[in-house]
Structure formats: C-alpha cells, structure tokens
VOPAGU-2260 file (C-alpha; in pm, 1 decimal, decimal comma):
REM VOPAGU-2260
SITE   aa  ch    i         X         Y         Z
SITE  MET   A    0       0,0       0,0       0,0
SITE  GLY   A    1     304,6     207,2     -71,8
SITE  ASN   A    2     314,0     554,0      71,6
SITE  GLY   A    3      14,5     514,9     294,2
SITE  ALA   A    4    -290,6     392,7     103,7
SITE  PRO   A    5    -392,2     156,9    -172,2
SITE  GLY   A    6    -577,2     438,4    -346,0
SITE  GLY   A    7    -664,4     802,1    -294,0
SITE  ASP   A    8   -1032,2     742,2    -375,3
SITE  ARG   A    9   -1266,0     470,2    -493,5
SITE  GLY   A   10   -1145,5     500,7    -852,3
SITE  ASP   A   11    -774,6     468,0    -771,8
SITE  SER   A   12    -721,0      95,6    -711,9
SITE  ARG   A   13    -387,9     -73,2    -654,9
SITE  GLU   A   14    -273,7    -431,7    -655,6
SITE  VAL   A   15    -209,8    -579,2    -311,8
SITE  VAL   A   16     -68,0    -913,6    -202,1
SITE  LEU   A   17    -237,1   -1115,5      73,7
SITE  SER   A   18     -21,0   -1387,0     234,2
SITE  LEU   A   19    -149,5   -1657,8     469,3
SITE  HIS   A   20     143,0   -1760,1     690,9
SITE  SER   A   21     -11,7   -1988,1     952,4
SITE  VAL   A   22    -329,6   -2114,9    1122,3
SITE  HIS   A   23    -321,9   -2202,6    1494,2
SITE  ASN   A   24    -551,7   -2371,6    1743,1
SITE  VAL   A   25    -783,3   -2532,1    1487,9
SITE  GLN   A   26    -897,4   -2889,0    1553,1
SITE  HIS   A   27    -821,8   -3110,5    1252,9
SITE  THR   A   28    -726,5   -3463,7    1165,8
SITE  PRO   A   29    -376,4   -3564,7    1049,4
SITE  SER   A   30    -503,5   -3598,7     692,5
SITE  GLU   A   31    -652,3   -3248,5     682,4
SITE  SER   A   32    -469,1   -2935,9     564,4
SITE  TYR   A   33    -580,0   -2574,0     564,4
SITE  TYR   A   34    -607,8   -2316,7     287,9
SITE  GLY   A   35    -785,3   -1983,2     241,2
SITE  MET   A   36   -1014,4   -1820,5     -12,3
SITE  ALA   A   37    -963,9   -1444,8     -41,3
SITE  THR   A   38   -1197,4   -1189,0    -195,5
SITE  SER   A   39   -1236,4    -815,0    -237,1
SITE  HIS   A   40   -1616,3    -859,3    -272,2
SITE  SER   A   41   -1595,3    -719,3    -626,5
SITE  ALA   A   42   -1452,5   -1030,1    -795,6
SITE  GLU   A   43   -1439,8   -1405,5    -749,6
SITE  GLU   A   44   -1263,4   -1566,8    -455,4
SITE  ILE   A   45    -893,2   -1648,4    -500,7
SITE  PRO   A   46    -712,7   -1937,2    -325,2
SITE  VAL   A   47    -439,1   -1838,1     -81,1
SITE  THR   A   48    -196,9   -2071,9      99,8
SITE  SER   A   49     129,6   -2041,6     289,2
SITE  GLU   A   50     318,6   -2104,7     -37,4
SITE  ARG   A   51      97,1   -1909,2    -277,8
SITE  PRO   A   52     -19,7   -1557,1    -185,7
SITE  ALA   A   53    -328,3   -1399,7    -343,3
SITE  ARG   A   54    -316,2   -1083,2    -555,9
SITE  LEU   A   55    -618,3    -854,5    -529,0
SITE  MET   A   56    -719,6    -503,5    -636,1
SITE  ALA   A   57    -812,8    -265,3    -354,2
SITE  HIS   A   58    -880,5     102,1    -282,2
SITE  MET   A   59    -937,4     302,4      35,4
SITE  ASP   A   60   -1299,2     191,6      80,2
SITE  SER   A   61   -1235,9    -173,0      -5,4
SITE  VAL   A   62   -1298,4    -464,1     229,9
SITE  LEU   A   63   -1076,8    -770,4     186,9
SITE  SER   A   64   -1190,3   -1099,1     340,4
SITE  VAL   A   65   -1037,0   -1442,5     375,0
SITE  ARG   A   66   -1220,0   -1762,0     478,0
SITE  ILE   A   67   -1022,1   -2063,2     602,1
SITE  PHE   A   68   -1110,7   -2418,9     492,8
SITE  LEU   A   69    -988,1   -2764,2     592,6
SITE  HIS   A   70    -933,2   -3008,7     308,5
SITE  ASN   A   71    -926,0   -3383,7     371,5
SITE  ARG   A   72    -658,0   -3538,9     153,5
SITE  GLY   A   73    -806,9   -3756,2    -118,9
SITE  GLN   A   74   -1158,3   -3611,0     -82,4
SITE  PRO   A   75   -1336,0   -3376,3    -326,8
SITE  THR   A   76   -1320,9   -3007,1    -247,6
SITE  ASN   A   77   -1698,3   -2998,5    -209,3
SITE  ASN   A   78   -1645,0   -3171,8     123,7
SITE  ASP   A   79   -1404,4   -2903,8     252,0
SITE  ARG   A   80   -1534,2   -2748,5     571,8
SITE  PRO   A   81   -1498,3   -2377,3     663,3
SITE  ILE   A   82   -1352,9   -2312,0    1008,3
SITE  GLY   A   83   -1342,3   -1932,2    1030,2
SITE  GLN   A   84   -1296,5   -1603,4     851,6
SITE  VAL   A   85   -1160,0   -1247,2     882,9
SITE  SER   A   86   -1265,6    -925,5     708,5
SITE  ILE   A   87   -1024,8    -631,5     677,5
SITE  PRO   A   88   -1153,8    -279,4     594,8
SITE  ILE   A   89    -862,8    -104,3     422,4
SITE  ARG   A   90    -924,9     244,4     562,2
SITE  GLU   A   91    -939,6     115,4     920,8
SITE  LEU   A   92    -630,9     -97,1     856,6
SITE  ILE   A   93    -429,6     206,8     747,1
SITE  ASP   A   94    -551,3     415,0    1043,2
SITE  THR   A   95    -455,1     136,5    1285,3
SITE  CYS   A   96    -143,2     -30,1    1146,4
SITE  GLY   A   97      -3,6     199,9     876,9
SITE  PRO   A   98      36,8     118,0     505,9
SITE  GLY   A   99     -17,2    -256,4     552,8
SITE  ILE   A  100      12,6    -553,0     788,1
SITE  TYR   A  101     314,6    -778,4     821,1
SITE  GLN   A  102     293,7   -1124,3     984,2
SITE  THR   A  103      11,7   -1013,9    1212,8
SITE  TRP   A  104    -231,1   -1245,3    1394,9
SITE  PHE   A  105    -610,0   -1215,4    1373,9
SITE  LEU   A  106    -880,3   -1389,4    1574,5
SITE  LEU   A  107   -1090,4   -1616,4    1352,5
SITE  GLU   A  108   -1461,8   -1539,6    1344,7
SITE  PRO   A  109   -1710,0   -1826,5    1303,8
SITE  PRO   A  110   -1781,9   -1893,1     935,3
SITE  ALA   A  111   -2089,2   -1703,6     811,6
SITE  PRO   A  112   -2204,7   -1521,4     498,8
SITE  TYR   A  113   -2005,6   -1200,8     449,3
SITE  ASP   A  114   -2186,3    -882,3     551,5
SITE  THR   A  115   -2007,0    -563,6     443,4
SITE  ARG   A  116   -2310,3    -335,8     454,4
SITE  SER   A  117   -2273,8    -221,3     816,2
SITE  HIS   A  118   -1943,5     -35,7     823,0
SITE  ASP   A  119   -1947,5      26,0    1200,5
SITE  LYS   A  120   -1997,0    -342,6    1281,0
SITE  LEU   A  121   -1730,6    -437,5    1028,2
SITE  VAL   A  122   -1478,5    -200,4    1187,9
SITE  GLU   A  123   -1564,7    -325,9    1537,6
SITE  ARG   A  124   -1512,2    -690,6    1433,7
SITE  PHE   A  125   -1179,8    -601,4    1272,3
SITE  ARG   A  126   -1056,1    -425,1    1585,7
SITE  GLN   A  127   -1160,4    -716,5    1802,2
SITE  ALA   A  128    -991,3    -966,9    1572,1
SITE  LEU   A  129    -668,3    -763,8    1586,7
SITE  HIS   A  130    -653,2    -661,1    1953,3
SITE  VAL   A  131    -832,0    -941,7    2140,3
SITE  VAL   A  132    -633,4   -1220,6    1975,4
SITE  THR   A  133    -346,2   -1187,0    2225,4
SITE  GLU   A  134    -577,2   -1218,3    2527,2
SITE  ASP   A  135    -658,7   -1586,1    2462,4
SITE  ILE   A  136    -355,9   -1780,0    2341,4
SITE  HIS   A  137    -570,0   -2089,9    2280,5
SITE  ALA   A  138    -824,3   -1921,1    2049,3
SITE  SER   A  139    -831,0   -2005,2    1676,3
SITE  ARG   A  140    -626,1   -1749,2    1486,4
SITE  ILE   A  141    -446,4   -1687,7    1156,4
SITE  CYS   A  142    -129,9   -1498,0    1067,0
SITE  LEU   A  143    -156,1   -1265,6     764,1
SITE  SER   A  144      46,2   -1011,4     566,6
SITE  LEU   A  145    -120,1    -756,4     340,0
SITE  LEU   A  146     106,1    -519,8     145,8
SITE  GLU   A  147     107,4    -332,6    -180,7
SITE  ALA   A  148     242,0    -548,4    -463,9
SITE  SER   A  149     527,9    -302,3    -527,2
SITE  ALA   A  150     663,4    -345,0    -173,0
SITE  GLN   A  151     992,8    -538,6    -182,0
SITE  LEU   A  152    1030,4    -710,0     156,3
SITE  SER   A  153    1384,7    -821,5      82,5
SITE  GLU   A  154    1492,4    -458,3      34,5
SITE  TRP   A  155    1347,5    -312,2     356,1
SITE  GLY   A  156    1669,7    -342,9     552,2
SITE  LYS   A  157    1898,8    -244,6     262,4
SITE  THR   A  158    1757,4      85,6     140,4
SITE  GLU   A  159    1947,6     400,5     238,7
SITE  ASN   A  160    1639,9     618,3     190,5
SITE  GLU   A  161    1519,1     714,6     538,2
SITE  LYS   A  162    1168,9     793,8     412,9
SITE  GLU   A  163    1133,2     445,2     261,5
SITE  ARG   A  164    1248,7     288,3     587,7
SITE  ILE   A  165     994,2     484,4     788,4
SITE  THR   A  166     712,6     381,9     552,1
SITE  TYR   A  167     678,5      28,3     690,8
SITE  TYR   A  168     781,1     104,8    1048,3
SITE  GLY   A  169     415,1      88,6    1162,2
SITE  PRO   A  170     341,1    -264,1    1030,8
SITE  LEU   A  171     669,6    -398,3    1169,3
SITE  LEU   A  172     610,4    -238,7    1509,0
SITE  GLN   A  173     255,8    -378,9    1523,1
SITE  SER   A  174     388,5    -728,0    1447,0
SITE  HIS   A  175     669,1    -708,3    1705,5
SITE  VAL   A  176     441,5    -577,4    1979,3
SITE  GLN   A  177     184,1    -846,8    1910,4
SITE  HIS   A  178     441,3   -1126,5    1919,0
SITE  LEU   A  179     581,9    -986,9    2244,9
SITE  GLN   A  180     230,8    -998,0    2393,2
SITE  PHE   A  181     200,6   -1362,2    2285,4
SITE  VAL   A  182     532,8   -1446,2    2451,8
SITE  ARG   A  183     415,5   -1283,8    2773,1
SITE  GLY   A  184      82,5   -1464,1    2745,3
SITE  TYR   A  185     252,9   -1803,1    2711,0
SITE  PHE   A  186     484,0   -1716,8    2998,7
SITE  ASP   A  187     191,4   -1620,4    3224,8
SITE  HIS   A  188       1,7   -1933,3    3120,7
SITE  HIS   A  189     300,1   -2148,1    3211,6
SITE  GLU   A  190     332,1   -1985,4    3553,0
SITE  ARG   A  191     -40,7   -2024,5    3625,0
SITE  GLY   A  192     -25,8   -2390,6    3520,9
SITE  GLU   A  193     263,3   -2459,1    3753,8
SITE  HIS   A  194      81,3   -2279,9    4035,6
SITE  ARG   A  195    -231,0   -2493,7    3988,5
SITE  ASN   A  196     -22,7   -2809,6    3985,8
SITE  CYS   A  197     136,3   -2708,0    4312,8
SITE  ASP   A  198    -202,3   -2643,7    4478,9
SITE  GLY   A  199    -359,1   -2973,1    4360,9
SITE  GLY   A  200     -78,0   -3224,2    4439,5
SITE  ALA   A  201      70,5   -3371,1    4756,3
SITE  ARG   A  202     305,2   -3153,0    4956,5
SITE  LYS   A  203     607,3   -3352,9    4854,5
SITE  ARG   A  204     515,9   -3334,8    4490,1
SITE  VAL   A  205     424,2   -2970,7    4542,6
SITE  SER   A  206     777,8   -2893,8    4653,4
SITE  SER   A  207     923,5   -3084,3    4361,0
SITE  SER   A  208     686,8   -2929,0    4105,0
SITE  ALA   A  209     727,0   -2583,4    4254,1
SITE  GLY   A  210    1103,2   -2611,2    4236,9
SITE  LYS   A  211    1083,9   -2730,9    3878,2
SITE  GLY   A  212     836,2   -2458,4    3790,0
SITE  VAL   A  213    1057,7   -2188,8    3937,5
SITE  VAL   A  214    1355,3   -2323,2    3746,9
SITE  GLU   A  215    1161,3   -2329,1    3419,4
SITE  ALA   A  216    1017,0   -1984,4    3484,9
SITE  ASP   A  217    1364,0   -1850,6    3559,8
SITE  ASP   A  218    1494,7   -2012,8    3243,9
SITE  LEU   A  219    1219,0   -1854,4    3038,7
SITE  ARG   A  220    1281,7   -1516,8    3197,2
SITE  SER   A  221    1656,5   -1545,6    3136,5
SITE  GLU   A  222    1597,6   -1650,7    2777,3
SITE  LEU   A  223    1362,3   -1357,4    2720,0
SITE  GLU   A  224    1614,7   -1114,8    2868,3
SITE  ARG   A  225    1890,7   -1267,0    2657,3
SITE  LEU   A  226    1685,7   -1230,1    2340,1
SITE  GLN   A  227    1599,9    -870,4    2424,1
SITE  GLN   A  228    1966,0    -792,9    2493,7
SITE  ARG   A  229    2075,6    -954,7    2167,9
SITE  GLN   A  230    1811,3    -762,5    1973,6
SITE  LEU   A  231    1926,8    -439,3    2139,3
SITE  GLU   A  232    2290,8    -512,2    2053,2
SITE  GLU   A  233    2201,5    -589,7    1692,7
SITE  GLU   A  234    2005,7    -266,1    1664,7
SITE  VAL   A  235    2292,8     -67,1    1817,6
SITE  ALA   A  236    2540,2    -230,2    1576,9
SITE  HIS   A  237    2309,0    -155,4    1283,7
SITE  LEU   A  238    2270,0     209,1    1386,1
SITE  GLN   A  239    2645,4     240,1    1437,9
SITE  GLY   A  240    2702,5     105,0    1088,7
SITE  GLU   A  241    2459,9     360,4     946,8
SITE  LEU   A  242    2633,5     637,9    1142,3
SITE  ASP   A  243    2972,2     529,9    1003,9
SITE  GLN   A  244    2834,6     533,1     649,7
SITE  VAL   A  245    2688,4     882,2     696,3
SITE  THR   A  246    3018,0    1005,8     846,7
SITE  ASN   A  247    3225,4     862,7     561,7
SITE  GLU   A  248    2992,0    1013,3     302,6
SITE  ALA   A  249    3009,0    1352,2     476,9
SITE  ASN   A  250    3390,1    1337,0     482,2
SITE  ARG   A  251    3399,1    1249,2     112,0
SITE  ARG   A  252    3175,4    1542,9      28,1
SITE  ILE   A  253    3386,5    1778,8     239,5
SITE  GLU   A  254    3701,9    1658,2      61,6
SITE  ARG   A  255    3540,1    1714,6    -276,5
SITE  GLY   A  256    3434,7    2061,8    -162,5
SITE  ASN   A  257    3787,4    2144,5     -48,3
SITE  GLU   A  258    3928,3    2024,9    -380,1
SITE  SER   A  259    3683,3    2250,8    -563,5
SITE  ILE   A  260    3783,6    2544,7    -342,6
SITE  VAL   A  261    4154,8    2487,2    -412,5
SITE  LYS   A  262    4085,4    2467,6    -785,4
SITE  LEU   A  263    3876,0    2785,7    -780,5
SITE  LYS   A  264    4144,4    2968,8    -582,4
SITE  ALA   A  265    4405,6    2863,4    -840,7
SITE  GLU   A  266    4183,8    2991,2   -1120,5
SITE  LEU   A  267    4127,1    3314,4    -929,2
SITE  LYS   A  268    4500,6    3359,8    -881,5
SITE  GLN   A  269    4556,4    3310,1   -1252,4
SITE  LEU   A  270    4284,2    3561,9   -1336,9
SITE  ARG   A  271    4421,1    3810,4   -1086,5
SITE  ASP   A  272    4793,9    3770,9   -1163,4
SITE  GLU   A  273    4792,2    3702,2   -1539,5
SITE  ASP   A  274    4466,5    3785,8   -1713,6
SITE  GLY   A  275    4388,4    4090,9   -1499,3
SITE  PRO   A  276    4708,8    4285,6   -1573,2
SITE  ARG   A  277    4684,4    4194,2   -1941,0
SITE  PHE   A  278    4330,2    4327,0   -1964,0
SITE  GLU   A  279    4431,0    4642,2   -1775,5
SITE  ALA   A  280    4724,0    4703,0   -2014,6
SITE  GLU   A  281    4502,4    4650,1   -2318,9
SITE  HIS   A  282    4246,2    4886,7   -2169,5
SITE  ARG   A  283    4507,7    5158,7   -2107,5
SITE  GLU   A  284    4649,8    5114,1   -2459,0
SITE  ALA   A  285    4303,2    5141,2   -2614,0
SITE  ALA   A  286    4232,9    5450,8   -2404,8
SITE  ALA   A  287    4560,3    5609,7   -2521,1
SITE  ARG   A  288    4483,0    5527,1   -2883,0
SITE  LEU   A  289    4138,0    5674,3   -2844,4
SITE  GLU   A  290    4274,5    5994,3   -2698,4
SITE  ALA   A  291    4532,7    6022,3   -2977,3
SITE  ALA   A  292    4261,6    5968,5   -3235,5
SITE  ARG   A  293    4048,6    6237,8   -3076,7
SITE  GLN   A  294    4337,3    6486,0   -3087,0
SITE  ARG   A  295    4407,8    6399,3   -3447,8
SITE  ALA   A  296    4041,7    6442,4   -3534,6
SITE  SER   A  297    4043,2    6784,2   -3366,4
SITE  GLU   A  298    4349,3    6890,3   -3561,5
SITE  LEU   A  299    4197,6    6772,0   -3887,2
SITE  LYS   A  300    3877,5    6961,4   -3817,5
SITE  ALA   A  301    4077,6    7275,1   -3745,3
SITE  ARG   A  302    4276,8    7239,5   -4065,7
SITE  ALA   A  303    3960,5    7170,0   -4262,8
SITE  GLY   A  304    3806,1    7489,9   -4136,2
SITE  GLY   A  305    4105,1    7712,2   -4234,1
SITE  GLY   A  306    4236,2    7554,1   -4562,4
SITE  GLY   A  307    4143,8    7566,8   -4936,5
SITE  GLY   A  308    3910,7    7350,0   -5140,2
SITE  GLY   A  309    4161,1    7074,2   -5212,0
SITE  GLU   A  310    4283,3    7086,9   -4862,5
SITE  LYS   A  311    3923,6    7081,5   -4737,3
SITE  SER   A  312    3848,4    6770,9   -4940,3
SITE  SER   A  313    4162,2    6604,9   -4812,0
SITE  ALA   A  314    4082,3    6715,5   -4461,7
SITE  VAL   A  315    3725,7    6586,7   -4491,0
SITE  ASN   A  316    3853,4    6249,1   -4605,7
SITE  SER   A  317    4107,9    6245,2   -4329,0
SITE  THR   A  318    3836,6    6344,2   -4082,9
SITE  GLU   A  319    3614,2    6063,6   -4202,4
SITE  ASP   A  320    3902,8    5819,2   -4169,8
SITE  GLY   A  321    3979,0    5951,9   -3825,3
SITE  GLY   A  322    3611,0    5924,2   -3726,1
SITE  ALA   A  323    3603,0    5562,3   -3836,3
SITE  GLU   A  324    3917,3    5494,2   -3638,9
SITE  VAL   A  325    3768,1    5672,0   -3338,1
SITE  GLU   A  326    3454,7    5463,6   -3366,3
SITE  LYS   A  327    3664,7    5144,8   -3389,3
SITE  LEU   A  328    3866,3    5245,5   -3087,1
SITE  ARG   A  329    3544,7    5325,5   -2900,4
SITE  GLN   A  330    3414,6    4975,5   -2977,0
SITE  ASP   A  331    3745,5    4823,3   -2864,8
SITE  LYS   A  332    3725,2    5016,3   -2541,2
SITE  LEU   A  333    3366,9    4899,4   -2484,7
SITE  VAL   A  334    3472,2    4535,9   -2539,4
SITE  LEU   A  335    3762,0    4572,0   -2297,4
SITE  SER   A  336    3533,7    4738,4   -2042,1
SITE  ASN   A  337    3290,5    4448,8   -2066,5
SITE  GLN   A  338    3575,2    4200,7   -2028,1
SITE  LYS   A  339    3698,1    4385,8   -1722,9
SITE  ALA   A  340    3348,1    4385,9   -1567,9
SITE  ALA   A  341    3309,8    4013,8   -1635,4
SITE  LEU   A  342    3651,3    3950,4   -1481,0
SITE  MET   A  343    3561,0    4145,6   -1166,4
SITE  LYS   A  344    3231,5    3957,1   -1138,0
SITE  MET   A  345    3415,1    3623,6   -1163,0
SITE  VAL   A  346    3654,6    3737,2    -891,0
SITE  GLN   A  347    3364,2    3837,7    -665,2
SITE  ASP   A  348    3181,7    3507,7    -729,1
SITE  VAL   A  349    3489,9    3304,4    -651,3
SITE  TYR   A  350    3560,2    3496,3    -331,1
SITE  GLY   A  351    3192,9    3487,5    -228,3
SITE  GLY   A  352    3147,7    3108,5    -300,7
SITE  GLY   A  353    3480,5    2994,7    -166,2
SITE  GLY   A  354    3462,7    3161,3     172,9
SITE  GLY   A  355    3210,2    2925,8     338,3
SITE  GLY   A  356    3358,1    2608,1     189,6
SITE  GLY   A  357    3707,3    2701,2     300,3
SITE  ALA   A  358    3586,2    2759,3     650,2
SITE  GLU   A  359    3409,7    2425,1     650,5
SITE  GLY   A  360    3720,6    2249,8     527,6
SITE  ASP   A  361    3926,0    2419,7     802,7
SITE  ARG   A  362    3675,9    2316,2    1065,7
SITE  ARG   A  363    3703,7    1955,4     948,9
C-alpha cells in the first residue's frame, strides 16, 4: 500500500498481495490441511496458501476478506469445511497499522455469509480480531500479511532512503508488539499452570513441582532477557554502521568541496595575476589610442576649417578616416570594459562562493 494507502479514492485501485502464513488452534485430523479463499467482494474468490499468496485489487474503501477451509486429503473439495474467517476494511487498517500488515495475527470469526453493509460493525469486528487475539492464546487465529504489490520485503533493511524505511515502520512495530504480547501470554500461562499443579498435588510433589516450575520460569525469563539484549545489541550495531556510512559520506563530500575550493582559488590567482594585468594594459592602450585619435580628429577639423578647397576635401577624407578609427577604438574600449566587468564579477563570485567552503574544510 506504498506511501500510505492503496488508493486516494474509490477510482484509484492498486494491486495488493495477501499472504497466509499460519493457522493455529484449529482442531483437525492428520489428513486435513488448511487453505484460504480471499476476496475483495468485487470479484471471485482467489485461493491463498502459505506457499501461494493472493493478488487482489483494492482502494481506500475496499474490504478484503479471507475464509479458512480444511481439506481432507483424497476427498473432493466440495467436502471441505470452513472453520473461520476475517474481514479487513482497508481504511481502518491504514488508520490502525499503517500502510499494511506484516505477519500479524487475527482472531478467527465463526464462518458465516459475508456482511459488508454495516461499516461500524465491520470495523468493530476487525478491531476485536486484531486486539483481542493476544488475550486468549488458545483461540483459533491466523497470521496474515497484506502489502502493496510493489513493496519489496527483501529490500526493507537495505535501502538508504530514510523515508522508505519509515514507511513500513508501523506494520513492523505492530507485528513485534503483538508477538511480544504472545510471549508474555505463554509465559503467564506457564506460571499459572505450575501454580495450579502445586495447589492440587501432595506436599512432597508440590515442593518438587514448585522447584521445577521456578527453574523453568527462571529459564524462560533469562531466555527472554537474553533475546531482548541480543536484539538491542544488533540494533545498536546496525545504527552504528549507518552512522559510520553517513560520516564517511560527509567526509567524502567535504574533501570534494575542499578540492573545488583549491581549484577555484588557483583559477582566481591566474585571473588576478595574469589575465587581470593583461586586460588592464590593453584597456590603457586602447584609451591612449582613443585619446590620440580624438586629438588627431580635432586637428583635422581645425585644418579643414582654415584651408582651401583641395585641402578641405583632403581634410574631410582624413576626418572621415579619423572618425572611423575613433569609432573602432570606441568599440574596442567597450569590449575591454565588458571584459573587465566580467573579470571582476568572476573574482567576486569566486571569493563569495569559496569563503564558506574554506571555513568548513578548516573546521574539518
């Protein structure tokens, strides 16, 4: 169910995978085996077993149901007998468990015709099947997973994307908490059984049974503590590994940043020590040529105003030539001015961008 839902509305359906992992506390003969028939109530029922999950289409308002049957080996399927069922409203599932369920136990309801018309009753039965199942460890129950078809279970612990890891945190937490409640329930049941045996037997047997019960209870408690400690150590080691990876990646990025800063500083030095003086010299030379051309043009204008006809014509031609040269020099000066402005902007950009990175590199 991906990023939180199998569909934004009734028209947006997505493919989901329903897996039947196990069935407990169901009376059956050695020749009988269980299987399920799943349905979304909008298509035909699909078989689902522990080896073959069922693929269904669902949206936010869908209700997925699975009915469990017992099949007697060698007998026709018409003789298969239903032993219980569970209905899962998708919207309530997402509100309760997150974007799916993963190896989660449900209390089996007695087999009956499906009734999805009363939403409130459907939600109440779903909550009871999910939350009451741990209160009676001897009740008939099934273990299910329901996830969007695009979810890759084998990649959950490998992805480096924190958002993708958080996505299925809810279903995993629900499964772990439920299994912990079952462990505590079995532990309490064992202690109560030992206590009843002590009260009902002879005093001598009471002492022996009590001593044995205490030993077994202590063993169970020690084993539970050992498992919790091992799980904590594994989680710490996993988090430490992630921290090391993040640290190494940060150091690599800082090194790359420092290398870029050194390169930019070298380029800046070249611009400042080589290209800058050259541009300045060319600018001064163009300015001098422009000034000389202006003086020459002034002289030619003065001569044109005081000379004869031939001289005037020659002066006019010279003036025109001088004006063209002045215009060319003016264009050269404009180009050099633009180059100088671009050079100064590059210098400012390099100094402005390199300051923070250099400081970061020094801090490291």
